[in-house]
C-alpha positions as CSV (number, residue, x, y, z in Angstrom):
1,M,-0.1,0.1,-0.1
2,Q,3.0,2.4,0.8
3,R,4.5,1.8,-2.6
4,L,1.3,2.6,-4.5
5,K,0.7,5.9,-2.6
6,R,4.3,6.9,-3.4
7,K,3.3,6.3,-7.2
8,D,0.5,8.5,-6.9
9,D,2.3,11.5,-5.5
10,I,4.8,11.1,-8.4
11,L,2.0,11.4,-10.8
12,Y,0.7,14.4,-9.2
13,L,4.1,16.0,-9.1
14,L,4.4,15.4,-13.0
15,I,1.2,16.9,-13.9
16,L,1.5,20.2,-11.7
17,G,5.1,20.5,-13.5
18,M,3.5,20.2,-16.9
19,L,0.5,22.5,-16.4
20,P,2.7,25.8,-17.1
21,F,3.5,24.4,-20.1
22,F,-0.4,23.7,-21.3
23,L,-1.1,26.9,-20.1
24,S,1.4,28.7,-22.0
25,N,0.3,27.4,-25.4
26,C,-3.5,28.3,-24.8
27,E,-4.6,31.4,-26.4
28,Y,-6.7,33.6,-24.0
29,D,-8.2,37.1,-24.4
30,P,-9.7,38.7,-21.3
31,E,-11.0,41.5,-23.2
32,E,-14.6,41.4,-24.8
33,P,-15.7,43.9,-27.0
34,V,-17.5,47.0,-25.8
35,P,-20.5,48.1,-27.5
36,S,-21.5,51.8,-28.4
37,Y,-24.9,52.8,-27.0
38,L,-28.0,54.8,-28.9
39,T,-31.0,55.9,-27.0
40,I,-33.9,56.9,-28.7
41,K,-35.1,59.6,-26.3
42,N,-38.3,61.2,-28.0
43,V,-40.3,59.8,-31.1
44,S,-42.9,62.3,-32.7
45,L,-45.0,62.0,-35.6
46,A,-45.5,65.0,-38.2
47,T,-48.5,65.4,-40.4
48,T,-49.5,67.3,-43.2
49,P,-53.1,68.7,-43.8
50,G,-55.5,66.1,-44.8
51,Q,-53.4,63.8,-42.9
52,G,-55.4,64.1,-39.4
53,A,-53.7,64.7,-36.1
54,P,-50.2,63.7,-35.3
55,T,-51.0,61.3,-32.6
56,H,-49.2,58.0,-32.4
57,L,-48.1,55.1,-29.9
58,I,-44.6,54.3,-31.6
59,K,-43.5,51.9,-28.7
60,D,-40.5,50.3,-30.0
61,I,-37.9,50.9,-32.8
62,W,-36.8,48.4,-35.3
63,V,-33.1,48.5,-36.1
64,I,-31.4,47.4,-39.4
65,I,-27.8,48.3,-39.4
66,D,-25.8,48.7,-42.9
67,S,-28.5,46.8,-44.8
68,V,-27.3,43.5,-43.5
69,G,-30.4,42.6,-42.0
70,E,-32.6,42.9,-38.6
71,H,-30.4,44.2,-35.5
72,G,-33.2,44.1,-33.1
73,I,-36.5,45.4,-31.7
74,Y,-36.1,48.1,-28.8
75,P,-38.5,49.9,-26.7
76,V,-38.3,53.9,-27.1
77,K,-36.1,55.1,-24.5
78,G,-34.1,51.8,-24.3
79,R,-30.4,51.6,-25.3
80,I,-29.5,49.9,-28.5
81,P,-26.2,48.4,-27.9
82,V,-23.8,48.0,-31.3
83,I,-20.6,46.5,-31.4
84,A,-19.2,48.9,-34.0
85,K,-16.7,51.6,-34.6
86,G,-17.0,54.5,-36.9
87,Q,-19.8,55.6,-39.4
88,K,-22.5,52.9,-39.7
89,K,-25.7,53.4,-41.8
90,L,-29.0,52.4,-39.7
91,L,-32.7,52.1,-40.8
92,L,-35.3,52.9,-38.0
93,L,-38.7,51.5,-38.5
94,P,-41.7,52.2,-36.0
95,G,-43.3,49.6,-34.0
96,V,-46.5,49.8,-32.8
97,R,-49.3,47.5,-31.2
98,V,-52.3,46.6,-33.7
99,N,-55.7,45.1,-32.8
100,G,-54.9,45.3,-29.2
101,V,-52.4,42.9,-28.7
102,R,-50.0,44.3,-26.1
103,N,-47.0,42.2,-26.3
104,E,-46.4,41.7,-30.4
105,S,-44.7,44.7,-32.1
106,I,-44.9,45.0,-35.8
107,I,-43.6,47.5,-38.2
108,Y,-46.3,50.1,-38.9
109,E,-45.9,50.2,-42.8
110,P,-47.8,53.7,-43.4
111,Y,-44.8,55.3,-41.5
112,K,-41.6,56.4,-43.4
113,A,-38.5,54.5,-42.0
114,I,-36.1,56.7,-40.9
115,P,-32.4,56.3,-42.5
116,L,-29.7,57.5,-40.0
117,V,-25.8,57.6,-40.3
118,H,-24.4,57.4,-36.8
119,E,-20.5,57.6,-35.9
120,F,-20.1,54.7,-33.6
121,S,-17.5,54.9,-30.7
122,P,-17.1,52.1,-28.0
123,G,-18.3,52.7,-24.7
124,R,-20.3,56.2,-25.8
125,V,-23.9,56.7,-25.3
126,D,-25.5,58.8,-27.7
127,T,-29.0,60.1,-27.7
128,V,-31.4,61.0,-30.8
129,D,-34.7,62.2,-31.2
130,L,-36.9,60.9,-34.0
131,E,-39.6,62.3,-36.0
132,F,-41.9,59.9,-38.2
133,S,-44.1,60.6,-41.2
134,Y,-46.5,59.0,-43.4
135,K,-45.4,57.6,-46.6
136,D,-46.1,59.5,-49.6
137,R,-48.2,56.4,-51.2
138,T,-50.7,56.6,-47.8
139,K,-54.1,57.4,-48.2
140,F,-56.8,59.0,-45.7
141,P,-60.5,57.7,-47.2
142,F,-61.6,59.2,-43.7
143,V,-60.2,61.6,-41.4
144,E,-62.5,62.8,-38.5
145,D,-61.0,65.3,-36.1
146,F,-64.0,66.3,-34.1
147,E,-63.2,70.0,-34.2
148,S,-65.6,71.8,-36.5
149,S,-68.9,69.9,-37.2
150,A,-70.7,66.9,-35.5
151,N,-71.6,64.7,-38.7
152,W,-72.4,62.0,-36.8
153,S,-76.1,60.6,-35.4
154,S,-76.6,59.0,-32.2
155,Q,-79.5,56.2,-31.8
156,D,-80.8,54.8,-28.7
157,T,-81.1,51.2,-29.3
158,S,-82.7,50.4,-26.0
159,K,-85.3,53.0,-26.3
160,Y,-84.9,54.2,-22.8
161,L,-81.5,55.5,-22.4
162,I,-81.2,59.1,-21.6
163,K,-77.7,60.2,-23.2
164,K,-76.1,63.4,-24.9
165,W,-74.1,63.4,-27.9
166,Q,-71.7,66.3,-28.4
167,L,-68.4,68.1,-29.3
168,V,-66.9,69.1,-26.1
169,P,-64.0,72.1,-25.7
170,S,-61.4,70.4,-23.9
171,T,-57.8,71.3,-22.3
172,Q,-57.5,67.6,-22.2
173,V,-57.6,66.9,-25.8
174,L,-54.3,65.2,-27.5
175,N,-54.4,67.6,-30.5
176,G,-57.0,70.7,-31.3
177,T,-59.4,72.2,-29.0
178,K,-62.4,69.5,-28.9
179,E,-63.5,66.1,-28.4
180,A,-66.5,64.0,-29.2
181,R,-68.3,62.8,-26.0
182,L,-71.0,60.4,-25.7
183,T,-72.7,60.6,-22.1
184,L,-74.9,57.5,-20.6
185,L,-76.9,57.5,-17.8
186,P,-77.6,54.2,-16.0
187,K,-81.2,53.0,-15.5
188,D,-82.9,49.4,-14.2
189,S,-81.4,47.5,-17.2
190,I,-78.4,47.6,-19.8
191,F,-78.8,50.3,-22.6
192,R,-77.0,50.1,-25.7
193,A,-76.3,53.3,-27.8
194,E,-75.0,53.5,-31.4
195,L,-73.2,56.5,-32.8
196,T,-72.7,56.8,-36.8
197,S,-70.9,58.7,-39.1
198,G,-72.8,60.7,-41.6
199,E,-70.5,60.1,-44.3
200,W,-70.6,56.9,-46.7
201,I,-67.0,55.8,-48.0
202,N,-66.8,54.3,-51.4
203,G,-65.0,50.9,-51.3
204,A,-62.9,51.9,-54.3
205,A,-60.6,53.8,-51.8
206,F,-59.5,50.9,-50.4
207,V,-57.5,49.6,-53.4
208,N,-54.1,49.6,-51.7
209,K,-52.3,46.7,-49.8
210,K,-53.8,47.2,-46.1
211,V,-56.1,49.1,-44.4
212,Y,-56.2,50.7,-40.6
213,M,-58.1,52.6,-38.4
214,E,-56.5,54.8,-35.8
215,I,-58.4,56.2,-32.9
216,D,-58.0,57.9,-29.6
217,V,-60.2,56.7,-26.8
218,N,-60.5,57.9,-23.2
219,S,-63.2,55.7,-21.4
220,K,-63.3,54.7,-17.8
221,D,-66.4,53.1,-17.4
222,L,-67.4,52.1,-21.2
223,Q,-66.2,49.7,-23.7
224,L,-66.6,50.7,-27.3
225,V,-67.3,48.5,-30.1
226,L,-66.0,49.4,-33.6
227,G,-67.7,48.5,-36.7
228,F,-69.5,49.5,-40.2
229,Y,-72.5,50.2,-41.7
230,I,-72.2,48.4,-45.5
231,K,-74.6,49.6,-48.1
232,E,-74.4,47.4,-51.3
233,G,-77.0,48.4,-53.8
234,T,-80.2,48.3,-52.0
235,Q,-78.9,45.7,-49.3
236,F,-77.9,47.2,-45.9
237,R,-75.8,45.4,-43.1
238,K,-73.9,45.8,-40.0
239,T,-70.6,44.5,-39.0
240,L,-68.8,45.0,-35.6
241,N,-65.2,44.2,-35.8
242,A,-63.2,45.2,-32.7
243,F,-63.5,46.0,-28.8
244,I,-61.9,48.5,-26.5
245,L,-62.4,47.8,-23.1
246,P,-62.6,50.5,-20.6
247,D,-59.4,52.0,-18.5
248,S,-59.8,52.4,-14.9
249,V,-57.6,55.2,-15.0
250,G,-59.5,57.1,-17.6
251,Q,-56.5,58.4,-19.9
252,W,-56.1,58.8,-23.6
253,R,-55.2,55.7,-25.3
254,K,-54.3,55.4,-29.0
255,F,-55.4,52.3,-31.0
256,Y,-54.7,50.9,-34.5
257,F,-57.0,48.2,-36.1
258,D,-56.4,46.3,-38.9
259,F,-59.4,46.4,-41.0
260,T,-58.0,45.2,-44.4
261,R,-60.3,41.9,-44.7
262,V,-63.3,44.3,-43.5
263,L,-62.8,47.3,-46.0
264,E,-63.2,45.7,-49.3
265,P,-61.7,47.5,-52.5
266,N,-65.4,47.2,-54.1
267,A,-67.0,50.3,-56.0
268,N,-70.2,49.0,-55.6
269,K,-70.1,49.1,-51.7
270,Y,-70.2,52.1,-49.3
271,Y,-69.4,51.9,-45.6
272,K,-69.8,54.0,-42.4
273,V,-67.8,53.9,-39.0
274,L,-69.9,52.7,-36.2
275,F,-69.5,52.7,-32.7
276,F,-71.4,50.7,-30.4
277,T,-71.4,51.2,-26.4
278,S,-73.6,50.2,-23.3
279,V,-73.9,51.1,-19.8
280,D,-74.3,48.6,-16.9
281,P,-77.0,49.4,-14.6
282,T,-74.6,48.9,-11.8
283,T,-72.9,52.0,-12.9
284,P,-73.4,54.5,-10.0
285,K,-73.2,57.8,-12.1
286,E,-72.5,58.8,-15.7
287,A,-70.6,57.2,-18.1
288,E,-68.6,58.9,-20.5
289,L,-67.1,57.7,-23.8
290,R,-64.7,60.4,-25.4
291,I,-63.1,59.9,-28.7
292,D,-60.8,62.0,-31.0
293,N,-58.6,61.9,-34.1
294,L,-60.0,59.1,-36.0
295,K,-58.7,58.2,-39.5
296,I,-58.8,55.3,-41.8
297,V,-55.6,54.8,-43.4
298,T,-54.7,53.0,-46.7
299,Y,-51.4,52.2,-48.1
């Protein structure tokens, strides 16, 4: 047993003696690349006459560097890490949420991408502001800012509801000076009301690739259902296509809805925007639905 232990000791000493030789022949670089950082501090939208209000909800920026492919998707005000030194070409695309899906960012193609040439330096943090705009080929078949006219009619579908439909001057609007407001009073059952645009939109306006509705909504107590009246020849029908749930905070929210499959490029069809809402009898007070900056966008 003693002899075996001595052999183990000799083997251990040999390994220790050879270890520096193995380490000296290994290539090891303790330094890792230091990224540059780019922060998108503020994002805005510029519109021209006929394009409606410049409200938006651009929450993410899709980044492509030197046209080699997608670099990543980053939240506005977040840091974009880039392993690069010197001038690089970037393409920045706006990301929004569509159809009320909170966790999925898509590139909103009616907005133009922003090209940017930036000088990167490892370890440096730079900040830029972005102003997006609509593409030249984007069309606006319907724009309603609720500033100058109340070209809408309200209908009490329950036959009992006491309500008010009016344009209201407000200091809390996102753009302009007025907002549209529908007020419902609770009774002894659930009451329903419809709000319909007085303007028919011809289906020939939807010949482009995609059709979206953009809308600003402020509703603490009422849900809003979006849809359309559709006229084809002597036939009329109604469709309800999207829901907006109440927000307990009671703040303005921007929504984008994809209505490409609803608004058909058919010159024989006409469409009117339709809002549908209801008030629950347990609501202890007046319930208000506030709407502004509605537009239908096709590109």
